[in-house]
C-alpha positions in Angstrom: 46.5 2.9 13.4 45.2 3.0 9.7 47.1 3.0 6.7 46.4 5.3 3.9 44.6 4.6 1.1 46.8 4.3 -1.7 47.5 2.0 -4.9 47.7 -0.8 -2.4 45.8 -1.2 0.4 45.8 -3.3 3.5 44.3 -4.0 6.4 43.3 -2.3 8.8 42.0 0.7 6.9 39.8 3.9 7.5 37.6 4.0 4.8 37.1 8.2 5.7 40.9 8.3 5.6 40.5 9.9 2.0 38.4 12.6 3.5 41.1 15.3 4.2 39.0 17.0 7.1 38.4 16.6 11.0 36.4 14.1 13.0 34.2 16.3 13.7 33.2 17.0 10.3 33.4 13.2 8.7 31.2 12.4 11.4 28.8 15.3 10.6 28.7 14.2 6.2 28.5 10.6 7.5 25.2 11.6 9.8 23.9 13.5 6.9 23.7 10.4 5.1 22.4 8.9 7.9 19.3 11.1 8.4 18.5 11.2 4.5 17.5 7.3 5.6 14.5 7.1 7.8 12.5 3.5 6.7 12.4 0.0 7.5 13.3 -1.0 4.5 15.9 1.1 3.1 19.0 -1.7 4.4 17.4 -4.1 2.1 16.6 -1.5 -0.7 20.3 -0.2 -0.8 21.6 -3.5 -0.6 19.1 -5.3 -3.4 19.9 -2.0 -5.8 23.3 -2.3 -5.8 23.3 -5.8 -6.5 21.1 -5.0 -9.5 23.2 -2.8 -11.1 26.3 -4.7 -11.1 24.5 -7.5 -12.4 22.9 -5.6 -15.1 26.6 -4.5 -15.7 27.7 -8.2 -16.4 25.1 -8.1 -18.8 25.7 -5.6 -21.0 29.1 -6.6 -20.7 28.0 -10.0 -22.5 29.9 -12.0 -19.7 29.1 -15.2 -19.3 25.8 -16.9 -17.5 24.6 -17.0 -14.3 23.0 -13.5 -14.4 21.9 -13.9 -10.6 21.2 -12.2 -6.8 20.3 -14.4 -4.0 18.4 -12.3 -1.3 18.8 -14.3 2.5 16.4 -12.8 5.6 17.7 -14.6 8.5 15.2 -13.7 10.7 16.5 -15.9 13.4 20.0 -14.5 13.4 18.7 -11.2 12.5 21.2 -10.6 9.4 19.9 -9.4 6.0 22.5 -10.8 2.9 22.4 -10.6 -0.5 25.0 -12.4 -3.3 24.9 -11.0 -6.6 27.2 -12.4 -9.9 27.5 -8.6 -11.2 31.3 -7.4 -12.4 32.7 -7.1 -8.7 34.5 -4.6 -7.4 38.7 -4.2 -6.9 40.2 -4.3 -3.4 40.6 -0.6 -3.2 37.4 0.0 -4.8 35.5 -2.1 -2.2 37.2 -0.3 0.9 36.8 3.2 -0.3 33.0 2.5 -1.2 32.3 3.0 2.5 33.2 6.2 2.1 30.4 9.2 1.2 29.9 10.2 -2.3 32.4 7.6 -3.7 30.8 5.7 -6.6 32.5 3.6 -9.4 29.3 3.4 -12.1 31.3 5.7 -14.2 33.3 2.8 -17.2 33.0 4.8 -20.5 32.0 1.4 -22.1 29.3 0.7 -19.7 28.1 4.3 -19.6 27.5 4.0 -23.6 25.8 1.2 -23.3 23.4 1.7 -20.8 22.7 4.9 -22.7 19.9 7.2 -21.2 17.6 4.3 -20.6 18.9 2.5 -18.8 21.4 4.8 -15.9 22.3 3.6 -12.8 19.9 3.4 -10.1 22.7 4.2 -7.1 24.6 6.7 -8.4 24.9 9.3 -5.5 27.4 6.7 -3.9 26.1 7.0 -0.3 24.3 3.6 0.0 28.0 1.9 1.2 28.0 4.4 3.4 24.6 4.2 4.9 25.3 0.6 5.2 28.3 0.6 7.3 27.6 3.4 9.3 24.1 2.8 10.0 25.0 -0.5 11.3 27.4 -2.0 13.8 28.9 -4.8 11.8 29.1 -5.2 8.0 30.6 -8.0 5.8 32.0 -7.9 2.1 33.0 -9.8 0.1 33.5 -9.3 -4.0 35.6 -10.7 -6.5 35.8 -8.5 -9.9 36.0 -10.0 -13.6 40.0 -9.7 -13.3 40.0 -12.3 -10.3 40.3 -10.1 -7.9 39.3 -10.7 -4.5 38.3 -9.0 -1.1 36.9 -10.5 2.2 36.7 -7.7 4.8 34.0 -6.3 7.5 34.2 -3.4 9.7 32.1 -3.4 12.9 31.2 -0.5 15.0 30.6 2.4 12.1 27.0 3.7 13.7 28.8 4.0 17.4 31.6 5.8 15.7 28.9 7.7 14.2 27.0 8.9 16.8 29.8 9.6 19.1 29.6 6.1 21.2 33.5 5.5 20.3 36.1 7.5 19.6 38.5 5.2 17.4 37.8 5.0 13.8 36.0 2.3 12.4 37.9 0.3 10.4 37.6 -2.4 7.8 39.6 -5.5 8.5 40.4 -8.6 6.6 37.2 -11.1 7.2 37.9 -15.1 7.8 34.7 -16.4 7.6 34.3 -19.0 4.5 33.4 -16.3 1.7 30.1 -17.6 -0.3 31.9 -16.3 -3.1 34.9 -19.0 -2.6 33.5 -21.0 -5.6 31.8 -18.6 -8.1 33.7 -16.5 -11.2 32.7 -12.9 -10.0 30.5 -11.1 -8.1 29.7 -9.5 -4.5 28.5 -10.5 -1.4 27.4 -8.1 1.8 25.4 -8.7 4.7 24.5 -6.5 7.7 23.8 -7.5 11.0 20.5 -5.6 12.7 20.3 -4.4 16.1 18.8 -2.3 18.7 20.1 0.7 17.4 19.7 0.0 13.5 16.4 0.7 11.4 14.4 -1.7 11.7 15.8 -3.2 14.9 14.4 -6.5 14.0 13.8 -8.1 11.1 10.6 -9.7 11.7 8.8 -6.4 13.0 8.5 -6.2 9.2 7.3 -9.1 8.3 7.1 -12.5 10.0 5.5 -14.5 7.8 8.0 -15.6 4.9 6.1 -15.3 2.0 5.6 -11.7 2.6 9.3 -11.3 1.8 8.5 -11.9 -1.5 6.3 -9.1 -1.8 8.5 -6.9 -0.4 11.3 -7.2 -2.6 9.0 -6.8 -5.3 7.5 -3.9 -4.3 10.0 -2.2 -2.4 13.4 -2.9 -3.7 15.0 -2.7 -7.4 14.2 -6.3 -7.9 10.6 -5.4 -8.9 11.7 -3.3 -11.9 9.1 -1.2 -13.6 8.6 -2.0 -16.9 5.5 -0.3 -18.2 5.1 0.5 -22.3 8.0 -1.3 -22.8 8.3 -5.2 -24.2 11.9 -5.5 -22.2 12.2 -7.7 -20.0 15.0 -8.7 -17.3 17.3 -11.9 -17.6 18.3 -11.6 -13.9 17.0 -14.8 -11.9 16.5 -13.9 -8.4 16.4 -16.5 -5.3 14.9 -15.9 -2.3 16.0 -17.8 0.9 14.1 -16.8 4.3 15.1 -18.5 7.7 12.1 -17.7 10.4 12.6 -17.2 14.2 12.2 -20.7 14.5 15.3 -21.4 12.2 13.5 -23.1 9.8 14.7 -22.2 5.9 11.9 -21.1 3.0 13.4 -20.8 0.1 11.3 -18.5 -3.6 11.8 -17.9 -6.8 11.0 -14.2 -7.4 9.9 -12.8 -10.8 12.3 -9.4 -11.5 9.5 -7.5 -12.4 7.2 -4.7 -9.9 3.9 -6.6 -8.9 1.2 -4.6 -10.3 -1.8 -5.1 -8.8 -4.0 -6.6 -11.9 -1.4 -9.5 -12.0 -2.6 -10.9 -8.7 -5.0 -13.3 -9.1 -7.1 -15.6 -7.4 -9.7 -18.6 -7.8 -12.5 -17.8 -8.5 -10.4 -15.5 -10.7 -10.8 -11.4 -10.1 -12.2 -9.6 -13.2 -9.7 -6.7 -14.1 -10.1 -5.0 -17.5 -7.4 -4.0 -19.7 -9.3 -0.9 -20.9 -6.6 0.5 -24.1 -7.1 -3.1 -24.8 -11.1 -3.1 -24.9 -10.9 0.1 -26.7 -8.8 -0.7 -29.6 -11.4 -3.5 -30.1 -14.2 -1.6 -29.3 -15.0 2.3 -30.1 -15.1 4.3 -26.4 -18.3 5.5 -27.6 -20.3 2.2 -27.6 -22.3 1.2 -25.0 -21.2 -1.4 -22.8 -22.0 -5.0 -23.3 -23.5 -6.6 -20.2 -20.7 -9.3 -20.8 -18.2 -6.6 -20.2 -19.5 -4.4 -17.0 -18.7 -5.8 -13.2 -15.0 -5.7 -13.3 -13.5 -6.1 -9.9 -11.4 -3.6 -11.5 -10.0 -1.6 -14.5 -6.2 0.0 -15.1 -4.4 0.9 -18.0 -0.9 2.4 -18.8 -0.6 5.7 -21.1 3.0 6.5 -22.5 4.0 9.8 -22.5 1.9 10.7 -26.1 -0.9 9.7 -24.4 -0.1 11.5 -21.2 0.4 14.9 -22.8 -3.2 14.3 -25.3 -4.7 14.4 -21.5 -3.4 16.7 -20.0 -5.3 20.3 -20.6 -3.4 22.6 -22.9 -2.2 25.2 -20.0 -0.8 22.1 -18.5 0.7 21.1 -22.1 2.6 24.4 -22.2 3.4 23.9 -18.0 5.2 20.7 -18.8 6.4 20.3 -22.4 10.0 20.2 -20.9 9.4 17.6 -18.3 7.2 15.3 -21.0 10.0 15.4 -23.6 13.1 15.2 -20.8 11.6 12.5 -18.8 9.5 10.2 -21.1 6.8 9.2 -18.0 5.0 6.7 -18.6 1.5 5.9 -16.3 0.1 2.8 -14.8 -3.7 3.3 -13.2 -5.6 0.7 -11.8 -9.0 1.4 -10.2 -11.0 -1.8 -8.2 -14.6 -1.4 -7.8 -14.4 -1.0 -3.7 -11.6 -1.0 -1.2 -11.9 -4.4 -0.3 -10.3 -5.5 -3.3 -7.3 -4.4 -1.8 -7.8 -6.3 1.2 -8.0 -9.3 -0.9 -5.5 -9.0 -3.7 -2.6 -8.4 -0.2 -4.5 -11.3 1.1 -4.1 -13.2 -1.6 -0.6 -12.4 -2.1 0.7 -12.5 1.7 -1.6 -15.7 2.7 -2.1 -13.5 6.2 -4.6 -10.2 6.9 -4.4 -6.7 7.4 -1.0 -6.6 5.4 -1.1 -3.6 2.9 2.0 -4.3 0.4 -0.1 -3.1 -2.2 -2.5 -0.4 -1.6 -3.8 3.1 -3.4 -1.7 6.1 -3.6 0.8 8.1 -6.2 3.8 5.6 -7.1 7.0 7.6 -8.6 9.6 5.0 -10.7 12.6 6.5 -11.7 15.2 4.3 -13.8 13.0 1.3 -13.4 12.7 1.6 -9.9 10.0 3.0 -7.5 10.8 5.7 -4.9 10.4 5.0 -1.3 7.7 7.5 -0.7 4.2 7.1 -1.6 2.5 10.5 -2.2 -0.6 12.5 -2.3 -3.1 12.4 -5.3 -4.6 16.1 -5.2 -7.5 15.3 -7.4 -9.7 17.7 -8.6 -12.4 16.0 -8.5 -14.2 12.5 -7.6 -12.1 12.3 -4.0 -13.5 9.6 -2.6 -12.9 7.5 -5.9 -9.6 8.7 -5.7 -8.8 7.1 -2.3 -8.7 3.4 -3.9 -6.7 4.0 -7.1 -3.1 3.2 -7.7 -1.0 5.3 -9.7 2.4 4.0 -11.2 4.4 7.1 -13.0 8.3 5.8 -14.0 10.3 8.8 -15.7 13.6 8.3 -16.8 16.5 10.1 -15.9 14.8 12.3 -13.4 17.3 12.6 -9.9 15.6 11.4 -6.6 17.1 13.2 -3.5 19.4 10.9 -1.7 17.4 8.6 0.1 15.0 8.1 -3.1 12.2 9.7 -0.9 11.2 12.4 -3.6 12.2 14.1 -6.5 12.5 17.1 -8.2 9.1 19.8 -7.7 8.3 20.0 -11.5 8.9 16.4 -11.9 6.2 15.5 -9.0 3.7 18.0 -9.7 3.8 16.9 -13.4 3.0 13.6 -11.4 0.0 14.6 -10.0 -1.2 16.6 -12.8 -0.4 13.5 -14.9 -2.5 11.1 -12.0 -5.4 13.8 -11.7 -5.8 13.6 -15.5 -6.1 9.6 -15.5 -8.9 9.5 -12.3 -11.1 11.9 -13.9 -10.8 9.1 -17.0 -11.2 6.6 -15.2 -14.6 7.5 -13.3 -15.8 8.3 -16.7 -15.4 4.3 -17.0 -17.1 3.5 -13.9 -19.8 1.8 -15.5 -17.7 -1.2 -16.3 -17.4 -1.8 -12.1 -19.6 -4.1 -10.1 -21.6 -1.1 -8.0 -19.3 0.0 -5.0 -21.8 -1.9 -2.8 -21.9 -5.2 -4.3 -20.4 -8.7 -2.8 -17.4 -7.8 -0.7 -16.1 -11.3 -0.7 -13.8 -13.7 -2.3 -17.1 -15.3 -4.1 -18.5 -12.7 -6.2 -17.9 -13.9 -9.2 -19.1 -17.2 -8.8 -22.3 -15.7 -7.2 -22.8 -14.7 -10.6 -22.6 -17.2 -12.5 -25.7 -19.4 -12.3 -28.0 -20.4 -10.1 -26.4 -23.5 -7.9 -23.0 -21.5 -7.7 -25.1 -18.8 -6.4 -26.7 -21.7 -3.9 -23.3 -23.1 -3.0 -21.9 -19.4 -2.4 -24.5 -18.1 -0.1 -24.2 -21.1 2.2 -20.5 -20.9 1.8 -20.5 -17.3 3.3 -23.5 -18.2 5.9 -20.4 -20.8 6.7 -17.6 -18.9 7.0 -20.0 -15.4 8.7 -22.6 -16.5 10.5 -25.1 -14.2 12.4 -27.2 -16.5 14.4 -28.7 -14.2 17.1 -32.4 -15.5 17.4 -34.8 -14.6 17.0 -33.2 -12.8 13.8 -33.7 -15.0 10.9 -30.9 -14.1 9.0 -28.1 -16.9 9.1 -25.3 -14.7 8.1 -23.4 -11.6 7.2 -24.7 -9.1 4.8 -23.4 -8.9 1.5 -25.6 -6.8 -0.6 -27.5 -3.4 0.8 -30.1 -5.9 0.2 -29.2 -7.9 3.3 -28.8 -4.5 5.1 -32.1 -3.5 4.4 -33.7 -7.1 5.6 -31.5 -7.1 8.7 -32.4 -3.6 9.9 -36.1 -4.6 9.6 -35.8 -7.4 11.3 -34.0 -6.0 13.9 -36.5 -3.1 14.1 -39.5 -5.5 14.5 -37.8 -7.2 17.7 -37.1 -3.6 19.2 -33.6 -2.8 19.2 -34.9 1.1 17.4 -37.6 1.4 19.8 -40.3 3.5 18.5 -39.2 3.2 14.9 -42.3 3.6 12.3 -41.2 2.8 8.6 -43.9 4.5 6.3 -41.9 2.9 2.6 -38.9 1.9 1.6 -38.4 2.0 -2.9 -35.3 1.4 -5.0 -37.0 3.7 -7.2 -37.4 7.2 -5.8 -34.1 9.4 -4.9 -34.0 8.4 -1.2 -34.3 4.9 0.2 -37.0 5.6 3.3 -38.9 7.3 5.1 -39.4 6.9 9.2 -40.1 8.4 12.3 -39.7 7.3 16.0 -42.6 8.0 17.9 -42.7 5.7 21.8 -43.5 5.9 25.5 -40.5 7.3 27.1 -40.4 4.0 29.2 -40.3 2.1 26.0 -37.4 -0.8 26.6 -34.5 0.4 25.4 -35.2 3.7 24.4 -32.8 5.8 27.4 -29.1 4.9 27.3 -27.9 3.8 31.0 -24.4 2.9 30.3 -22.0 1.0 28.0 -23.3 -1.9 29.2 -26.7 -1.2 29.4 -29.0 -0.4 27.1 -26.0 1.1 24.8 -27.6 2.0 21.9 -30.4 4.4 23.6 -30.9 8.1 23.6 -29.1 9.7 27.1 -31.7 11.1 29.3 -30.5 14.6 29.2 -31.8 14.6 25.6 -34.9 13.0 26.8 -35.4 15.7 29.0 -39.0 15.7 31.1 -41.2 14.2 28.0 -43.5 11.2 28.2 -43.2 10.5 24.7 -40.2 10.5 22.7 -41.3 11.5 18.6 -39.6 12.8 15.8 -40.0 14.8 12.7 -40.4 12.1 9.4 -36.7 11.2 8.9 -35.1 10.5 5.4 -32.9 7.1 5.8 -31.0 5.4 3.2 -29.6 2.0 2.8 -25.6 1.1 1.9 -23.9 -1.9 2.2 -21.1 0.3 3.1 -20.9 3.9 4.3 -18.5 4.5 1.9 -20.6 4.3 -1.2 -23.1 7.0 0.6 -19.9 9.1 1.4 -19.4 8.6 -2.9 -22.5 9.4 -3.9 -23.0 12.8 -2.1 -19.4 13.5 -3.7 -20.4 13.2 -6.9 -23.3 14.0 -9.5 -25.5 12.0 -8.1 -28.8 13.8 -7.0 -28.9 12.8 -3.7 -28.1 15.7 -1.1 -25.8 15.6 1.9 -28.2 17.9 3.7 -31.7 15.7 2.9 -30.6 12.6 4.8 -31.2 12.1 8.4 -30.0 8.6 8.9 -27.3 6.0 6.9 -28.0 2.4 7.6 -25.2 0.3 6.6 -23.4 -2.9 7.2 -19.8 -1.3 8.1 -16.9 1.2 6.5 -14.1 -0.1 4.4 -12.0 2.8 4.8 -10.9 4.5 7.8 -10.6 8.1 6.9 -12.1 10.3 4.1 -11.3 13.5 3.1 -13.7 16.1 3.7 -15.5 14.0 6.3 -15.7 13.3 9.5 -16.7 10.0 10.9 -17.5 9.8 14.9 -18.3 6.9 17.0 -20.8 7.6 19.8 -19.9 6.1 22.9 -20.5 7.4 26.9 -18.4 10.3 26.5 -20.7 11.8 23.2 -23.9 9.6 23.9 -25.9 13.8 23.9 -25.5 14.0 20.5 -27.4 10.6 19.6 -30.3 11.5 18.0 -32.1 8.5 17.3 -32.1 5.2 19.4 -29.8 2.9 17.2 -27.0 5.5 16.0 -23.8 4.0 16.5 -21.7 6.8 14.5 -22.2 10.2 13.4 -20.9 11.8 9.6 -20.2 15.0 9.4 -19.3 17.5 6.2 -16.4 20.1 6.1 -18.3 23.3 6.3 -22.0 22.1 6.7 -23.9 22.3 9.7 -26.2 19.0 9.2 -24.7 16.0 10.8 -25.9 12.6 9.5 -26.8 9.7 12.3 -25.6 6.1 11.6 -26.1 3.1 12.3 -23.6 0.3 11.4 -25.0 -2.5 11.6 -22.2 -4.3 12.5 -21.4 -3.0 15.7 -25.3 -3.3 16.8 -24.2 -7.3 15.7 -21.6 -6.8 18.0 -23.2 -5.6 21.0 -26.0 -7.9 20.5 -23.3 -10.8 20.8 -21.9 -9.8 23.3 -24.9 -9.1 25.5 -25.5 -5.1 26.2 -28.1 -5.6 23.7 -30.3 -7.9 24.9 -33.6 -9.0 22.1 -36.8 -9.9 23.4 -38.5 -12.8 21.3 -40.1 -12.6 18.2 -43.0 -11.2 18.0 
């Protein structure tokens, strides 16, 4: 039988004894806490959040160093542990903290020292409840500045919460050697993950050790948000990752949020600080060539600048929120979505991992909220898909699971993000054209002729094309490469019947073509996905003897994203005037207001011209652009589904 909590607490103890209600109510209360957390990162985020708050308290009280946090991600044992050198807890506090709505972050001295600019991140008293009852095995050791020490553990919290066990989960003494044994103060917390926890296994989140460093900086309170503030953290952070084979990897982690422009590589990205640039140059000045062709641009706006950028109506609507929450905005816009891929590959060393990406993030009290929010742009929808905005608010209140915030604060964030988008849209002349060189070497390519030769040859080795008799040796880097490759493929009969009348760089549209050939021209008729897969459906061809089309307007683009950006912006190009778009690939998978559909055997009757691989539709418009995505065409050639005849 568990002892009642009082001034002297013994083991075993039930943390929920202080809740004067029946077991069913206690369960509902605990389940309400658990249901507010639904991210794979929540366990780590809650553990780290408490550690950062505790170490900051030690700093504010001027306790002796060290001010440190050590995170251990043990993928071999499937266990997470965090040890800090914070102020620690008493025996009673440690046990009571497992109950909902219990928080001890209220010492008057500390509250005064923190003031309004440094409030606690964890103040709702549910983080340890989530950890204790969201898992079935938790260890909590703590040593406070008075020398009080407790080593406790609790098992079967989750099993009790979901009614798999009737017996209450009890806090008992932990006999294992404590990581705090030779330390002056601090707290150690460790949880065992299992098939009933979220996540079930740590390697489901990241199997590569170095990725966990990025996760700490972008998903937890270790990534502290300092935007227009000169402050920096005094906390040192160490990360140990034990991989699935049992080998340990150690990292030092910088305790600041990882902003995209801080990521660098060799050759270096060109990321332009717009406010710093305009501090040296007037915004009305022409942009000199050396400042153009940036890989990305970024800015930071303080509260006053945000207020100035809002409309008169918005300034009136959000006057109180601007005054109360003092928002600061950071925005980063790359020239092309491929930069996000390169940033993440540089950070993690692996492909297809997105820990930094476009979207709207909110920071509250120097820590990001878990969710990413939609931008709600008034214009430049396509541009917004690559835009990253982080807006920090002081003293706003997130919900219980740190997912969202008050409606008025979120509304202000979306309006401010939209104003940043409209401003950055006017700065696009700084950026390289969206179709330029989506590779890791664009900066070097532009240096001089020798570098250009070296990098083009390097690209040919890294991304060879080699589909004789086509002369091109590497996959396209630019729109001009797309033009050249398309014409070579057309010459050897991949697009049967095509006749090219003009190609221009100066006119509004790139090329004028039509198709004109006999019905028995090789490759014209679709047979199956493995035989003439780029041909026209016999149903569409009907009983004609000759396949002939009207004159068609054709556009060349390095990637489809560029065309969508152009027809959505102030470009003179009209979506309805374009019949065919020839591109190498597409970068984004989806586009708001547009639909891209791959042509397969199921919808073959919608292919109007030989070689089309996709259909591009615009909401509210009956017109359809036939897309020839050359990467797919090349894949069909490489796989033998499209046979190239001999060179003419």
